[in-house]
C-alpha positions as CSV (number, residue, x, y, z in Angstrom):
1,M,-48.5,7.8,-27.9
2,K,-47.4,9.3,-31.1
3,N,-49.3,12.2,-30.3
4,N,-47.2,12.9,-26.8
5,F,-44.0,11.8,-28.8
6,S,-44.9,14.3,-31.7
7,K,-45.1,16.7,-29.4
8,Y,-41.7,16.1,-27.3
9,I,-40.3,16.6,-30.9
10,I,-42.0,19.7,-31.1
11,A,-41.2,21.1,-27.4
12,A,-37.6,19.9,-28.1
13,F,-37.3,21.8,-31.7
14,F,-38.6,24.9,-30.0
15,L,-35.7,24.4,-27.0
16,I,-33.3,23.9,-29.4
17,M,-34.5,27.1,-31.3
18,V,-34.3,29.0,-28.4
19,S,-30.6,28.1,-27.3
20,N,-29.8,28.7,-30.8
21,L,-31.2,32.0,-31.1
22,M,-30.1,32.6,-27.3
23,A,-26.4,31.8,-28.3
24,Q,-26.5,34.0,-31.1
25,Q,-27.8,37.0,-28.8
26,D,-25.1,36.4,-26.8
27,I,-22.3,36.6,-29.0
28,Q,-24.0,40.1,-30.5
29,L,-24.1,41.4,-27.0
30,S,-21.1,39.9,-26.1
31,T,-18.4,43.2,-26.7
32,R,-15.1,44.5,-25.8
33,P,-13.7,45.5,-23.9
34,W,-14.1,41.8,-22.6
35,K,-16.0,41.0,-18.6
36,G,-13.1,41.4,-15.8
37,N,-12.0,42.0,-12.7
38,A,-9.2,44.5,-11.6
39,I,-6.6,43.2,-9.2
40,L,-5.4,45.5,-6.3
41,G,-2.6,44.8,-3.6
42,N,0.6,45.9,-2.1
43,G,2.2,42.5,-1.0
44,N,0.2,41.8,1.7
45,I,-3.1,42.6,0.8
46,C,-4.6,41.4,-2.3
47,L,-8.1,42.0,-3.4
48,V,-10.6,41.4,-6.7
49,Y,-12.1,44.4,-7.8
50,S,-15.2,44.6,-10.1
51,D,-18.2,46.6,-10.8
52,D,-18.2,45.1,-14.6
53,A,-22.2,44.4,-14.4
54,R,-21.4,41.0,-16.7
55,M,-19.0,40.0,-13.7
56,T,-21.4,40.8,-10.7
57,K,-24.1,39.3,-12.3
58,I,-22.5,36.1,-11.7
59,T,-21.1,36.6,-8.5
60,K,-23.6,38.8,-7.0
61,G,-21.5,41.1,-5.5
62,K,-19.6,44.1,-6.3
63,G,-16.8,46.3,-5.8
64,I,-14.7,43.9,-3.2
65,Q,-15.4,40.5,-4.2
66,H,-12.3,39.0,-2.4
67,F,-10.1,40.5,-0.1
68,Y,-6.8,38.8,1.4
69,L,-4.4,39.1,3.9
70,N,-1.1,37.5,3.8
71,D,-1.8,34.4,2.0
72,Y,-4.8,32.8,-0.3
73,T,-6.0,30.8,2.4
74,T,-9.1,32.9,3.8
75,D,-11.2,35.4,2.0
76,Y,-12.9,37.7,3.9
77,I,-15.2,40.5,1.9
78,A,-17.8,39.9,-0.6
79,S,-18.9,42.9,-1.8
80,T,-18.8,47.0,-1.0
81,T,-21.0,49.3,-2.6
82,F,-21.9,53.2,-2.1
83,D,-25.6,53.6,-2.5
84,V,-27.6,57.0,-3.3
85,F,-30.9,57.5,-2.2
86,D,-33.6,60.2,-2.6
87,E,-35.6,62.4,-0.5
88,R,-38.1,59.5,0.2
89,G,-35.5,56.9,0.8
90,N,-35.6,55.3,-2.3
91,T,-32.4,54.0,-4.3
92,V,-31.9,56.2,-7.4
93,K,-32.4,54.9,-10.6
94,I,-28.9,53.8,-12.2
95,V,-28.9,54.9,-16.1
96,E,-25.2,53.7,-16.7
97,D,-22.5,52.2,-15.3
98,S,-18.7,52.6,-17.1
99,V,-15.1,51.1,-15.2
100,G,-11.8,50.8,-15.4
101,L,-9.0,52.2,-14.2
102,E,-8.3,55.9,-13.7
103,N,-4.4,54.9,-13.1
104,F,-2.5,51.6,-13.5
105,F,-3.4,51.1,-9.4
106,T,-7.0,52.5,-8.9
107,T,-10.0,51.7,-10.5
108,I,-13.0,53.4,-11.1
109,T,-16.4,53.4,-11.7
110,R,-18.6,56.3,-12.8
111,T,-22.8,55.8,-12.6
112,L,-24.7,58.4,-14.4
113,F,-28.3,58.5,-12.3
114,S,-31.6,58.9,-13.6
115,N,-31.7,62.8,-11.9
116,G,-28.8,64.0,-13.9
117,S,-26.0,63.7,-11.0
118,Y,-23.4,61.1,-11.1
119,K,-20.8,59.4,-8.7
120,D,-17.1,58.3,-9.2
121,V,-16.3,55.4,-6.5
122,K,-12.6,54.7,-6.8
123,C,-10.8,52.0,-4.7
124,F,-6.8,51.6,-4.2
125,V,-4.9,50.0,-1.9
126,H,-2.0,52.3,-0.1
127,P,1.0,50.7,1.3
128,E,0.3,51.3,4.6
129,N,-1.6,48.0,4.4
130,A,-5.1,50.0,3.9
131,V,-7.8,50.0,1.2
132,V,-9.2,53.2,0.2
133,L,-12.5,53.5,-1.1
134,S,-13.9,56.7,-2.2
135,L,-17.3,58.3,-3.2
136,D,-17.3,61.6,-5.2
137,L,-20.7,62.5,-5.9
138,K,-21.4,65.2,-8.3
139,N,-24.3,67.3,-10.0
140,S,-26.8,66.3,-7.5
141,K,-29.8,69.2,-7.5
142,I,-32.1,67.3,-5.3
143,P,-31.5,66.6,-1.8
144,T,-29.9,62.8,-1.6
145,T,-28.6,60.7,1.2
146,T,-25.2,58.1,0.1
147,S,-24.1,55.0,2.4
148,C,-21.3,52.7,2.3
149,Q,-22.5,49.1,2.7
150,I,-19.6,46.3,3.1
151,H,-20.8,42.7,3.6
152,L,-18.5,40.3,5.0
153,R,-18.0,36.6,4.7
154,K,-19.6,35.1,8.2
155,N,-18.8,31.5,7.8
156,I,-15.5,30.6,5.3
157,I,-15.5,27.2,4.3
158,T,-12.1,25.6,3.3
159,D,-10.7,23.0,4.1
160,R,-11.6,24.2,7.6
161,K,-13.8,26.6,8.8
162,T,-13.0,30.3,9.6
163,I,-16.0,32.2,11.6
164,L,-16.4,35.7,11.8
165,S,-16.5,35.5,16.0
166,S,-16.9,38.9,16.7
167,F,-18.0,42.2,15.0
168,K,-18.8,45.5,17.3
169,K,-18.7,48.9,17.1
170,E,-16.2,51.0,18.7
171,D,-16.0,54.7,18.3
172,N,-17.7,54.6,15.4
173,V,-15.1,52.0,14.0
174,A,-16.8,48.5,13.0
175,I,-14.3,46.0,14.3
176,A,-14.6,42.3,12.7
177,Q,-12.5,39.5,13.8
178,W,-12.5,35.9,12.5
179,T,-11.7,33.1,14.5
180,N,-7.8,32.7,12.9
181,G,-7.2,36.0,14.5
182,T,-7.5,38.3,11.7
183,Y,-8.9,41.5,12.4
184,I,-10.1,43.9,10.3
185,I,-11.6,47.8,10.9
186,F,-13.8,50.0,8.9
187,A,-14.1,53.9,9.4
188,P,-14.6,56.8,7.4
189,K,-11.5,59.1,7.0
190,V,-13.3,61.9,8.7
191,I,-14.3,61.0,12.5
192,G,-18.2,61.8,13.4
193,K,-20.5,59.6,10.8
194,E,-22.7,57.0,11.5
195,I,-22.1,53.2,11.6
196,S,-24.2,50.3,12.1
197,I,-23.8,46.7,12.1
198,N,-26.4,43.9,11.2
199,D,-25.6,40.6,11.2
200,S,-21.8,40.6,9.2
201,I,-23.0,43.7,7.2
202,I,-21.6,47.4,7.8
203,T,-23.2,50.3,6.8
204,I,-21.5,53.9,7.0
205,S,-23.5,57.2,6.2
206,C,-21.5,59.5,4.0
207,R,-21.9,62.9,2.8
208,N,-21.4,63.5,-1.4
209,K,-17.8,63.4,-0.9
210,E,-16.1,60.5,1.1
211,E,-13.1,58.3,1.9
212,I,-13.8,55.0,3.7
213,L,-10.7,53.0,5.1
214,I,-10.3,49.3,5.6
215,L,-7.1,48.4,7.4
216,A,-6.2,44.6,8.2
217,G,-3.6,42.6,10.4
218,T,-3.6,40.7,13.2
219,S,-2.8,43.0,15.9
220,L,-6.0,45.4,16.7
221,N,-3.8,47.9,18.2
222,E,-1.7,48.1,15.7
223,L,-5.0,48.6,13.6
224,K,-6.2,51.4,15.5
225,A,-2.9,53.3,15.5
226,N,-2.2,53.1,11.8
227,L,-6.0,54.2,11.5
228,K,-4.6,57.5,13.4
229,I,-1.9,58.2,11.2
230,L,-3.9,57.6,8.1
231,R,-6.6,60.2,9.4
232,L,-4.3,62.7,9.7
233,E,-3.1,62.1,6.0
234,K,-3.4,65.2,3.7
235,S,-4.4,63.0,0.9
236,L,-4.3,59.3,0.4
237,S,-4.3,59.4,-3.1
238,A,-1.2,61.4,-3.6
239,A,0.6,59.2,-0.7
240,S,-0.2,56.1,-2.7
241,S,0.8,57.4,-6.2
242,K,4.0,58.8,-4.9
243,F,4.8,55.2,-3.5
244,W,3.2,53.6,-6.5
245,N,5.2,55.5,-8.9
246,S,8.5,55.0,-7.1
247,W,8.0,51.1,-7.1
248,M,7.0,51.4,-10.9
249,N,10.0,53.5,-11.7
250,S,12.5,51.3,-9.6
251,G,12.2,49.0,-12.4
252,K,12.8,49.0,-16.2
253,L,10.0,51.1,-18.1
254,P,9.5,50.4,-22.0
255,K,10.7,53.6,-23.7
256,I,8.6,54.2,-27.3
257,K,10.1,55.6,-30.0
258,N,6.4,57.2,-31.0
259,N,5.2,59.2,-28.3
260,K,1.6,58.9,-29.1
261,D,1.5,55.1,-29.2
262,G,3.6,55.1,-26.1
263,V,1.6,56.6,-24.0
264,K,-1.0,53.7,-24.7
265,Y,1.7,50.9,-24.6
266,L,3.3,52.4,-21.4
267,D,-0.4,52.3,-19.8
268,Y,-1.2,49.0,-20.4
269,Y,2.7,47.7,-19.2
270,K,2.2,49.3,-15.6
271,R,-1.4,48.2,-15.1
272,T,-0.6,44.4,-16.4
273,L,2.7,44.4,-14.0
274,Y,1.2,46.0,-11.1
275,S,-1.6,43.4,-11.1
276,V,1.2,41.0,-10.9
277,K,2.5,42.7,-7.8
278,A,-1.0,43.0,-6.4
279,A,-1.3,39.2,-7.0
280,N,1.7,38.1,-5.5
281,L,1.4,37.5,-1.4
282,N,4.8,37.2,0.2
283,G,6.4,35.1,-2.9
284,M,2.3,32.9,-3.5
285,V,1.0,34.2,-7.5
286,P,-1.7,32.2,-8.0
287,A,-2.3,31.8,-11.5
288,D,-6.2,33.1,-10.9
289,I,-7.6,34.9,-8.3
290,T,-11.2,35.3,-9.5
291,G,-12.7,32.4,-8.5
292,Q,-12.5,29.9,-11.6
293,F,-9.3,28.0,-10.4
294,L,-9.8,26.6,-6.8
295,T,-8.6,23.9,-4.5
296,N,-10.5,23.5,-1.2
297,G,-12.3,26.7,-2.0
298,M,-8.9,28.7,-2.3
299,P,-7.2,29.6,-4.8
300,Q,-4.5,27.0,-6.5
301,L,-0.9,28.0,-6.5
302,Y,0.9,26.4,-9.8
303,P,4.6,26.7,-9.4
304,R,4.6,27.3,-13.7
305,D,2.6,30.4,-13.4
306,A,4.2,31.7,-10.1
307,M,7.8,30.9,-11.7
308,M,6.8,32.6,-14.8
309,S,5.5,35.6,-12.9
310,A,8.9,35.4,-11.1
311,R,10.6,35.5,-14.6
312,A,8.3,38.6,-15.3
313,F,10.0,40.4,-11.9
314,L,13.0,39.6,-12.6
315,L,13.5,41.0,-16.2
316,T,11.5,44.7,-15.8
317,G,14.2,44.5,-12.8
318,H,11.5,44.3,-9.6
319,Y,14.2,41.8,-8.1
320,D,12.3,42.0,-4.4
321,E,9.3,40.6,-5.8
322,A,11.5,37.7,-8.2
323,K,13.2,37.0,-5.0
324,Q,9.7,36.3,-2.8
325,I,8.8,33.8,-5.2
326,I,11.9,31.9,-5.6
327,S,12.4,32.1,-1.9
328,F,8.9,30.4,-1.8
329,W,9.6,27.4,-4.0
330,A,12.7,27.2,-2.5
331,K,11.2,26.3,0.7
332,P,12.3,22.8,2.1
333,E,8.9,22.0,3.7
334,I,7.0,22.5,-0.2
335,P,5.9,19.3,-0.8
336,K,7.2,16.9,-3.3
337,K,5.8,14.2,-5.6
338,S,9.2,12.6,-4.9
339,A,13.2,14.2,-4.7
340,G,13.3,16.6,-6.9
341,E,9.8,16.8,-8.6
342,Y,7.2,19.2,-7.8
343,F,3.4,19.0,-7.6
344,A,1.2,20.5,-10.5
345,R,-0.9,22.6,-8.3
346,Y,-1.0,23.1,-4.5
347,D,-3.8,24.9,-2.1
348,A,-3.3,27.7,0.0
349,Y,-1.6,25.8,2.7
350,S,1.1,24.6,0.1
351,K,-0.9,20.6,0.5
352,A,-1.0,19.0,-2.8
353,V,-4.6,18.0,-2.7
354,D,-6.6,16.5,-5.5
355,A,-9.7,18.7,-5.2
356,G,-9.8,21.7,-7.6
357,S,-10.9,22.5,-10.6
358,G,-8.3,22.9,-13.6
359,A,-5.7,20.0,-14.4
360,R,-4.8,17.8,-11.4
361,Y,-2.3,18.0,-9.2
362,D,-0.5,15.1,-9.9
363,E,0.0,15.8,-13.4
364,P,4.2,15.2,-13.8
365,E,4.8,18.8,-14.6
366,W,9.0,18.5,-14.7
367,D,9.2,22.0,-16.8
368,A,9.2,23.7,-13.2
369,N,12.4,22.3,-12.4
370,G,13.6,24.2,-15.8
371,Y,12.4,27.7,-14.7
372,F,13.8,27.4,-11.1
373,I,16.9,26.3,-12.2
374,W,17.0,29.0,-15.0
375,L,15.6,31.8,-12.5
376,V,18.1,30.9,-9.3
377,N,20.7,31.2,-12.1
378,E,19.4,34.3,-13.7
379,F,19.2,36.2,-10.1
380,Y,22.8,35.2,-9.0
381,K,23.7,37.2,-12.6
382,Q,21.9,39.9,-12.2
383,K,22.3,40.7,-8.0
384,L,25.3,38.1,-7.2
385,E,23.2,36.2,-5.0
386,W,22.3,32.2,-4.5
387,L,18.3,32.0,-3.9
388,A,18.8,28.2,-3.5
389,D,21.0,25.9,-2.1
390,K,23.5,23.9,-4.6
391,S,21.7,20.7,-3.0
392,L,18.5,21.7,-4.1
393,I,19.4,22.5,-7.6
394,F,21.5,19.5,-7.9
395,E,18.0,17.2,-6.9
396,L,16.0,18.9,-9.2
397,A,18.5,18.5,-12.2
398,D,19.1,15.1,-11.2
399,F,15.6,14.2,-11.1
400,L,15.4,15.1,-14.8
401,V,18.5,13.4,-15.8
402,S,17.2,9.8,-14.3
403,K,13.8,10.3,-16.3
404,I,15.2,10.5,-19.6
405,D,13.5,7.7,-21.3
406,E,14.5,5.2,-24.3
407,N,13.5,8.0,-26.8
408,G,15.8,10.2,-25.0
409,L,13.4,12.6,-24.1
410,L,10.9,13.2,-20.9
411,Y,7.5,12.2,-21.0
412,E,5.2,14.5,-18.8
413,G,2.8,16.7,-18.9
414,G,4.2,20.4,-18.2
415,I,3.3,23.3,-20.1
416,V,0.3,21.8,-21.4
417,E,-0.7,19.9,-18.5
418,W,-1.3,17.1,-20.7
419,T,1.4,14.0,-20.6
420,G,2.8,13.6,-23.6
421,Y,7.1,14.1,-25.5
422,L,6.2,17.7,-25.2
423,P,9.1,19.7,-27.3
424,T,8.5,22.8,-24.8
425,T,9.2,21.2,-21.9
426,N,12.0,19.2,-23.0
427,M,13.9,22.3,-24.5
428,I,13.4,24.5,-21.0
429,C,15.0,21.5,-19.0
430,A,17.6,20.7,-21.4
431,A,18.3,24.3,-21.7
432,A,17.9,24.1,-17.7
433,L,20.6,21.0,-17.4
434,K,23.3,23.0,-19.4
435,T,23.1,25.6,-16.7
436,A,23.4,23.3,-14.2
437,S,26.6,21.6,-16.2
438,K,27.7,25.1,-15.4
439,F,26.8,25.1,-12.0
440,A,28.5,21.8,-11.1
441,E,31.6,23.1,-12.6
442,R,31.2,26.2,-10.2
443,F,30.9,23.9,-6.9
444,G,34.0,21.6,-8.0
445,D,31.5,18.6,-9.2
446,P,32.8,17.5,-12.4
447,K,30.7,14.2,-12.5
448,R,27.5,16.4,-12.6
449,T,29.4,18.6,-14.9
450,E,29.4,16.0,-17.7
451,K,26.3,14.6,-16.7
452,Y,24.0,17.3,-17.1
453,E,26.2,18.7,-20.3
454,D,25.6,15.0,-21.7
455,A,21.4,15.3,-20.8
456,F,21.4,18.3,-22.7
457,E,22.9,17.0,-25.7
458,K,20.6,13.8,-25.5
459,I,17.7,15.6,-25.5
460,S,18.5,18.4,-27.8
461,S,19.6,15.5,-30.4
462,S,16.6,13.5,-29.7
463,L,13.9,16.6,-30.0
464,D,13.7,15.5,-34.0
465,F,11.5,12.8,-32.4
466,T,8.6,15.4,-31.8
467,F,8.9,17.1,-35.4
468,D,5.8,16.2,-37.6
469,K,7.7,16.6,-41.0
470,K,4.3,16.6,-42.9
471,R,3.2,19.2,-41.3
472,Q,6.7,20.6,-40.4
473,T,6.1,22.1,-36.9
474,Y,7.3,20.9,-33.5
475,T,4.3,18.8,-31.7
476,A,3.4,16.9,-28.6
477,V,3.5,13.0,-29.3
478,R,0.8,11.6,-27.3
479,F,-0.5,8.0,-28.2
480,T,-4.2,9.3,-27.4
481,G,-5.9,12.2,-28.2
482,I,-8.2,12.3,-25.3
483,K,-7.8,12.9,-21.9
484,T,-10.3,11.2,-19.1
485,E,-13.6,12.6,-18.5
486,D,-12.0,14.1,-14.6
487,N,-9.2,15.6,-16.6
488,R,-6.3,12.9,-15.9
489,S,-3.8,12.2,-18.6
490,I,-3.8,8.6,-20.4
491,A,0.1,8.3,-20.2
492,D,0.1,4.6,-21.5
493,K,3.1,4.7,-24.5
494,K,0.8,2.2,-26.4
495,G,-0.9,2.5,-29.4
496,E,-0.3,4.6,-32.7
497,K,2.4,7.6,-32.1
498,I,0.1,11.0,-32.7
499,N,1.4,14.4,-33.5
500,L,-0.9,17.2,-32.1
501,W,0.5,20.8,-31.9
502,D,0.9,22.7,-29.3
503,T,2.1,26.8,-29.7
504,T,4.0,26.8,-26.3
505,I,7.4,26.0,-28.3
506,P,8.5,30.1,-27.9
507,F,8.7,29.6,-24.7
508,G,11.6,26.9,-25.4
509,V,13.8,30.1,-26.3
510,L,12.7,32.5,-24.4
511,W,13.9,30.5,-21.5
512,G,17.3,29.6,-22.5
513,F,17.3,26.6,-25.6
514,P,19.0,27.7,-28.9
515,E,16.9,28.5,-31.9
516,N,16.9,26.1,-34.6
517,D,15.3,25.9,-38.0
518,E,12.7,23.8,-36.5
519,V,11.6,26.5,-34.3
520,K,11.5,28.8,-37.0
521,K,9.6,26.3,-39.2
522,S,7.2,25.6,-36.4
523,V,6.4,29.5,-35.8
524,E,5.6,29.8,-39.5
525,F,3.3,26.9,-38.5
526,Y,1.5,29.1,-36.0
527,L,0.9,31.9,-37.8
528,K,-0.5,30.2,-41.1
529,N,-2.5,27.7,-39.0
530,T,-3.1,28.4,-35.5
531,T,-3.3,32.3,-35.5
532,V,-7.2,33.2,-35.2
533,L,-9.4,36.2,-34.3
534,G,-6.7,38.4,-36.1
535,G,-3.9,37.7,-33.5
536,G,-4.3,35.4,-31.2
537,L,-2.8,32.1,-31.1
538,Q,-4.7,29.0,-30.0
539,Y,-3.2,26.5,-27.6
540,F,-3.0,22.8,-28.3
541,E,-4.6,20.4,-30.8
542,A,-7.0,17.2,-29.4
543,K,-8.9,14.9,-31.1
544,D,-11.5,14.3,-28.7
545,N,-13.0,15.6,-25.9
546,A,-15.5,18.4,-27.0
547,W,-14.1,20.0,-23.8
548,L,-10.5,19.5,-24.4
549,S,-10.7,20.4,-28.1
550,G,-12.6,23.4,-27.5
551,Y,-10.4,24.8,-24.6
552,G,-7.3,24.5,-26.6
553,G,-8.7,25.8,-29.6
554,D,-9.6,29.0,-28.2
555,A,-7.5,32.1,-28.5
556,F,-4.9,32.2,-25.6
557,F,-3.1,35.4,-24.4
558,F,0.4,33.5,-22.7
559,P,1.3,31.8,-26.0
560,T,0.2,35.1,-27.7
561,A,2.7,37.0,-25.3
562,A,5.2,34.6,-25.6
563,L,5.3,34.3,-29.9
564,S,5.6,38.6,-29.1
565,Q,8.7,38.4,-27.0
566,Y,10.1,35.6,-29.3
567,F,9.9,38.3,-32.4
568,S,11.1,40.5,-30.6
569,I,14.2,38.8,-29.5
570,T,14.9,37.1,-32.8
571,G,14.8,40.5,-34.5
572,N,11.1,40.8,-35.7
573,P,9.3,44.0,-34.0
574,T,7.3,44.5,-36.4
575,A,5.4,41.4,-36.3
576,A,5.8,41.3,-32.2
577,I,3.9,44.9,-32.1
578,K,1.0,43.2,-33.9
579,H,0.1,40.4,-31.2
580,I,0.8,43.4,-28.3
581,D,-2.0,45.3,-30.2
582,W,-4.3,42.0,-30.6
583,M,-4.1,41.5,-26.7
584,I,-4.6,45.1,-25.9
585,N,-7.9,45.2,-28.2
586,N,-8.7,41.5,-26.4
587,S,-7.8,43.4,-22.5
588,N,-11.1,42.9,-20.0
589,S,-12.9,46.3,-18.7
590,Y,-10.2,47.0,-16.6
591,G,-7.6,46.8,-19.3
592,L,-6.0,43.2,-18.2
593,M,-5.5,40.2,-19.6
594,P,-7.8,37.0,-19.0
595,E,-6.9,33.8,-20.2
596,R,-8.7,33.4,-23.4
597,I,-11.3,34.2,-25.6
598,Y,-13.7,32.0,-26.8
599,L,-13.4,30.9,-30.6
600,N,-16.7,31.8,-31.3
601,E,-16.4,35.6,-29.4
602,S,-19.0,34.5,-27.5
603,D,-16.8,35.4,-24.0
604,C,-13.7,35.5,-22.6
605,S,-13.3,33.1,-19.4
606,P,-13.9,33.6,-16.4
607,A,-10.5,33.8,-15.0
608,S,-10.0,37.3,-16.2
609,P,-7.0,38.2,-15.3
610,L,-5.0,35.4,-15.2
611,S,-1.8,36.7,-13.6
612,W,0.7,34.4,-15.9
613,C,-1.1,36.4,-19.0
614,N,-0.5,40.0,-17.3
615,G,3.4,39.1,-16.5
616,E,3.7,37.5,-20.1
617,F,2.0,40.5,-21.8
618,A,4.5,43.1,-19.8
619,L,7.5,41.5,-21.0
620,A,6.7,41.2,-24.4
621,V,5.8,45.4,-24.6
622,L,9.4,45.5,-22.8
623,M,10.9,43.6,-25.0
624,W,9.6,45.0,-28.3
625,S,10.2,48.4,-27.3
626,E,13.6,47.7,-26.9
627,K,13.7,46.0,-30.2
628,Q,11.4,48.5,-32.0
């Protein structure tokens, strides 16, 4: 018995040693740029693309790994590759892959082979609802053959089942149809290439230089007609470049004084803003499209993240996209938890369901009311168009007023997804209530005018309750330092008051709350106590639950970008650019912004990129450029 016990102890010790060694190796091997994906799209199609080996090792796919049409209910494509074979039919050995963006809307993967040849594979989305995959094999001195292979999703399981119901060849075009009525056709740009289909896999023979077209829609005849038009187009890339540069230039562009630095900052501005545009399908903007945050197998729709993205579009001058998002959340058919109260999470069918990763769907998230009121008002100021009926604005504002409690504050989960007295939510909603007061005055409602103004004053004067005088910072006030194991807030206001910092305070100012001395002191606290890894901000403080405190203690991009914006609008561009540089230095392999970097620098989060982070980064660059 003793001998067996000793063996178990030795074995356990050995496993711990091995685990520690592997962890150390992971930290040493994890290098910048961090692993990640690119997001490509045109408002009707959105796809996730990655040839980053660290991602493909996890996903088991390459190239296009997620493909959505019109909404996020169905993901049609699992993988796309270009393969190179020698004269014996063996795959040519790969020496090295490098990935990135050729321009802000085009991915490029350069693969070096053992025979000295190399290939460039590119992917971009054409404005005419087509995806273009291109191959350019160079320096090939021995006979080789190439092919494009595309893996479709055959049985797509969400809260319902979508099946690949028809799969056929017709005039050397592969045609796939699913039971939801979606068609996708696959064809080389140049007619005459051999196409074969097997189960749910398409193989297209290629020359050393080739372009493959992927067109998606609900009318097969329209897709065939569009294919004919695109095949006649002299240069698909030139047409796409003209379109996307025109879109980018239609909004605001940063103007950098230093030309050398300007090229870099402008490039990162474009690629991050485009990625948010690509993620917007008819007003639906999930926080994460890459597969970490799912509900019923579909990307989750967060009101907060979508409305943050709308602000990015609005302030960068891309009004159509801002209008789409605002109008989406103004729809009366979007379910509410109660009158005037959004749910925290929705699936791609706009249903609130408690089945996803991340925060719970029923976490009270009242900051969304504040965002929405600000967005509607700001859009009107810039475009003289109301995007929501006054009844919805009054409903959202009345709800907030009704929830101001005995401490003069809102007690909810909001921006940090964890119920408490959150100073940031209270600032955002107080500012929105002041806006709603002016709105009510405009529409001749004196009772609401006074009620909303009084609510603004009440919340503003009560914020001192959340200020930790010992540490000189605003804090989230809770009565427990933990959440439940299934990620629910313990919302009871019982027990000892606990002050836990979070770094979202700058968002309060960005969404219209007047800066005060307590905000300034909070920012000073962040710089001294929560800035890590050379310039990133941690998210929030927790007292227990290693997973929760570990999560909140990582370096997050959205509060870092918000702090940079805060410094710009308060007249400190020198501080602002330091945080912008940190984000650039910690971007992923496609130059986009992950959700967070682990505190031990072993890796970034799987959500790489995160839509909200990219929108805030783009705004940080734009605001800094206007104040430099």
